[in-house]
N, C-alpha and C positions, 0 to 999 in steps of 0.2 A: 504494500500500500504506500501511498505518498507519506504516510506518517510513520513508516517503519523506522525504528531506531530513535525516534523522538523521545519516548519516555525514558530511555537510558541516558540521554544527554541533557543534563540539567540546564546548561546555558541555552541550548536550542529550545528546550521546553519553555523556559522563561521568556525568551524572545517571541516565540509563537503564541504565547498567552496574551500578547499585546495585539489587539484587533488590527491595528494598522499594519503591523509587521506580518501578521498572518495573511492578510489580504494581499500584501506585496509579494509574499512567497507564492501564494496561489496564482497571482497574476503572472509571475515569472515562469512558473510551470506551464501555464496556459500559453504564454508566448513561445516557449520552447516547443511545445506540442504543435502549435500552429506553424512554426518554422519548418519542422520536420514534415508535417503533412503537406505544406505548400510546395515542398521540394520534390514531391512525387517519390520515385524510387531511387533518386540519385544518391541519397544518404546510404541506403542499403547497398546500392551498386558500389559506392566508394568503399564501404566497409568490406565487402566481398573482395574487391580488388586488392585492398591492403592485406587481407588475410591470405589471398593467393600469392602475393609478392613475398610474404614472410614465411609461408608454409615450408618451403624447402629448407630454410635456415633453422626453423624451429624443430623440424624432424631430424635434421643432421646434427643438432646440438649434442656433443658428446656427454654433457652432464645434465641432460634433460631429466625431469622427474616424472615423466609420463610416457606411456607407450604410444606409438603412432595412432592406434585405434582410439585411445583416450583423447588425444589431441583432436582428431577428426570429430569425435562426439562433442567435445567442447566447442568447436567451431560451429557445428550444427546448432547447438544450444544457444550460442551467442547470436547467431543470425536470426534464429526464431525469436529471441528476446527483442532484438532490434526491430524486427518486423511488427511484433505485437505490442510493444511497450507504448507507443503513442495512443493506440486505441484504449488500452487499459487506463492510461493516465486521463484520457478524455472522459471515460466513464466515471473515474473517481472524482475528477474535478466537477463534473455535472452534479454529483451528489453532495457537494459542499454548500 
C-alpha cells in the first residue's frame, strides 16, 4: 500500500499526520502516476532495455549471489511490478 512502512517510521508518521503534508504527499504520488501513465509504455520499454543491457554482466558476475534462473525470475517480477504499480497506486489514491 502507499502507507507501507509509515507506522514504523516515527518522523514520517508525524509529518503525514499534518493534513497539508499528507495532501502534498498524495499529490506527488498522483503526479508520478500521471507521468508514468502519460508516457505510454516507454517507461516499461526503457526498463526492459536497461535490464537487457545489464543481463549478460549480471549473469557473468563471478561473485553473484543468485542462480541464473533466480535472476530471470527477479527480472520477470520486477517488470510485472513496473507494469502494475501505476494502476495499483491509482486505485489506492482514489480511495483516499
